[in-house]
N, C-alpha and C positions, 0 to 999 in steps of 0.2 A: 603503477603502484607496486610496492614490493609484495611478493607472494606471502610472506609471513603475516602481513596485515590481515589476511583473510581469517586466520584463527583468532587474532585479536578482536576483530569485529564480531565473531561468533560469541565471544565472552560478553560483549556488550548486550546483545539481544538475550542471551541466557540470563544475565543479571536483571534485565527489565522484566522478563517473563516470571522469574522467581519472585520479584517484588510485587508484580501485579497479582500473582496467584494468592498472595497473602489476603487479598480483598475479594477472593472468589466467592460469589453468592451472598455477599454482605449488603448488596443493594446500593452501594455508593460508587458510581463510576468515576467520579472526580477524584476520590481518594485512590482508587486503583490506578488511574492515569498519573497522579502525582507521584506515587511510589515508583512506577515504572520510569518516569522522567528522571527522578532523583538518582535511581540506580544507574540508568543509562549515562547520565552526565558524569557521575562519579567514575565509571570505568573508562569512558572516553577520554577523560582528562589524565589517564595513566598510560595512554598510548603515545608513541613517538611519531606524532603527526602534527602538521599545522592545519588543523581542520576548521572549516567554516560551515555553519548550518545553512544550507541552501533551501531546504524544505523542512519545516519543523512545527513547533507548537503554536506558531503565530508570530505577530510582531512584538517588538521589545516592550511596548506599553500594554500588551495583553497577556504575555507569557513570562513568568519569572525565570524560566530556564529552557534551554534548547530552542530559543526563539531564532527567527530568521536573521542571519548576519552574526550570530554569536560565534566566538572563536573557542575551540576546544582542542585538547591535546597538549602534549609536553613540548611540542616543536619537532619539526622534521619535514617529511614530504607534504607539499601543499595538496589538500584533498577537500573536495566538496562532499557534504554529507546530507542525505535526506533521511529523516527518521519519522517513524510512527511508533512511539513507545508501546502503545497497545492499539492495534487495529481491531476494534471490537470491545470498547470499554463497557458498553451496555451489556454485551454478552458476558463479559467477565463478571459484572455486578450481579447478573441474573443466573450465573452458572451455566450459560449456554455454550454450544460448540463453536469452533472455528475462530476463536480469538488468538491473535499472534502478536509478537513483538518483532518489528522489522527495521532494518537499517540498510541503506544503499549508499555506496561510496564511489566516487569517480574522480578522475583528474580534475583539477581546478577548471571551472567553466563548463563542466560536462552536463549540467542539468539546466533545464528551463527554469527561470525565476518568474514565478507567477503568484498573484495574490491568492489568499485563502478564500476561494469561492467555488461555485459549482462547476463541474466539468462533465461533459458528455463523452462517453468512452465506447469505442468499438475495438475488440481484441480478438485475434485468432492465433492459432498455432502455426508452426512452420509450413504445414501442408497447404494452407490457404494464404500464404504470404504474397502480398502484392495484389490481392483480389478485392479487398475491402475499400470502400469509398464513402466516407461519412456525408458527402454532398449528395449522395443518392438516398433513396428511402430505405428504411429498415427492411422492408419486404424484399426489395431488389438485392440488398446485401445478403440476406438469408438464402435467396435462390442461387446467387453466385457461389456462396460458400458450399452449399449442398452439391452443386454441380462439380466443383473442383475436388470435393471430398468423395465424389462418386457415391452419394447417399441420397435416398429418398427424403423428402421433407419430414416424413414420419420417423426417420432414423436420426434426425439432427437434434442435438441437445444444445440449448442456449441457457447460460446462467445470467441472472440479473439480481437486483435487490428488491426485497418485498417492501416497497414504498408506494404511497398513493400516486406519486408522479409517474410510476411505471405501469399503472393499471391498464391504460390503453394499449401500451406496447405488449404487455403480457397477453391481453385478449387477442390482439392481432396475431401474435406468434402461435398461440394455441388454436386459433381459427384456421391457420395455415397447416395445422397438424404437427407443428414442432413441439418437442418436449421441452418444457421450461422448468428450470430449478431456480427458485427465488429464495436467496439467503436473506435473513433479517438484517444483517450488516456484514461488513468485511469484504469489500471488493478487491482488496490486495490479494488475499488468499485465493479468491475466485479467479483472479488473473493468472496466477501460477497454474491452477488446475486446468485452465484453458490451453496452456502451452505444454502440458505434459502429455506425451503421446500415449501413455498407458492409461490415461483417464478418459472417460467417455463424455467429454465436454468439448464442443466444437467452436463455440463463440461466446463472448461476453458482450452484452449491451447494458449499459447502466449510466445513470447520471448520479455522480457522487462528488466527493471533494477533490479539488485540484491537487493538493499535496499528495493524497493517496494515488492520484492519477500519474504524477511524475514518478513516484516509487514503483507503481505498476509498470510504467514504461521501461524503467531500468530492468525490472524482472523480465519483461517481454523481450527486450533487446538481448539480454544475456542468454535467453533461451531460444533465440533465433525465431521468435514469433513476429507478429505485426500488430500495430496499433495506430488508430487515428483518434483525435480528440478535438473538442471545441469548448472554450470557456463560455459559460452562460451566466448572465446577470441573475441575481436572486429573484427578481420580479417575474422572470420568464419561467421559473421552476415552481413557484409557490401556488400556482393555480388561482383559486378564488381569493386567496390572501395576498396575491401579488400586486394589488392596486392600493394597498395600505400605504400611508405616508412613510412609515418606518421602513417598510420593505423597499419602496422606491428610493429613499435616501441611501440605503445600503447599496442598491444597484448602481446609483449614480457614482458613489465612491468607488465601487469595483471597476466601473468603466474608466474612470479617471486614472486609477492606479494602473490599469492595463495600458492606457495611452502613454503614461510616463515610462513604462517598461518597453514600449514599442510593440505591444501585442494587440492585434485586432480581435475583439471578442467574436466577430462573425467569421473569422478565418479558420478553416480546418487545419489542425496541426498534425504533421506526420510524426512517425516514431523518431526520425532524425531531428525534428524540431524540439522534441521533448527531452531526448537524451542524445548527446552529440558524440559519444565515444564508446568503444568497446572495452576500454580500460575500466571495468566495473567489478565491484564486489558487492554481493547482496547476501545478507544473513537474515534469516527469520527463525524464530523459536516459538513453539506452541505454548500458549498460556492455558487454553482449554483444549481438550481432545477434539479433533475435527477431521474433515475429509483429507486434509493435506498432512497434518502433523499430529502426533500425540501431544497431549497437554502435560503440564507439570504434574508429577506425583511426588508426595512427600510422606515421610514417616519420621516424625520428630525432626532431628537436625539433618537428616539424610534426604536428598531430593534427586530426582531424575528429570532430564529434559531431552527433547529431540529438536535438532536444528537442521535446517536446510541451508547449505552454504553453496553459493553459485558464483563462478568466475566467468565474466563475459568474454574475455580474450580467448580462453581455451574451451568455452562452452562446457565446463565441468560442473556437475551437480553432485554434491556430497551430502549424505545424511550422517549427522553426528549424534550419537547417543552418549550423554554425559551423566556422570554421577557426581553430586556436589555434597561435600561435607560442610554444611553451612556454618558450623561453629568454628571452622578454620578460616573463614573470611575475615577481612579487616573489620574493625569495630564499627566503622561508618556504614559498611554494607550490611553487617549483621543487624543493625538497627532498622534497616529498611526492609529486609527480607524475612526476618524472624518475628 
């Protein structure tokens, strides 16, 4: 991909963050997501690419825009795009920290195509690369990471999501003496924190969405970390509700779709399975202030954003602080962000 596309993609996530911020604290996560989707699509269609959404808002019959398989751009380089217009829509609606807008782009065929289902994820930074193995127990992985990091278990920090499905894992880790940070949502931002050497997070373990998992894999590969993952049918995640007829039907559909794509739900996926190239550009912009990025701040028609822009080929990480004169944007975009 051309170098200049990196800055173009940062404009995409900035627009999505500004649009989502309009709905900050208003209690409507669907409207926040819709605004971010509309803004992201509008800006993507002004870029000279032949883009295809590989990971997006869902299938064509479920999502009106940025659905899997949708074509975006004005024509140009063939690019696969993975998007999460807001990773943390609920956090945006409630005014909570760590919501981001994120986009990953790769050369055509660079991303795993997987159904929108649950994915088990294990992520480490570059110091523990090659150590993790999702086919082993969580306890054994933690011990291996602590050893290679030359840390006592009491010095190790693992990040996860604060969900009922993780209660047993959290208890296990805390009983081992490990420090656990449980985010309410937003495992994409947590993935980045795991791979940043200046952050005191050594590992991520979580069961979250597969689309977010592929985006996380792009980030991890671009930052020279390591990741393994496994697709999990819904009935295996929902605990006591997993035996309902509705959940079982969804699980059967997920398994059928995986079979059509040639993916075994029981197989551990490596980082190379998830993302097949280093020709990557990842852009993420803070919607709300968090551990990784500052959120949007606004004063009338003037707004500020902070964006993390990562190039996989050069392992370059840039922080971009931007000032936006919103009244100078196109009429279409002003309607979305103002």
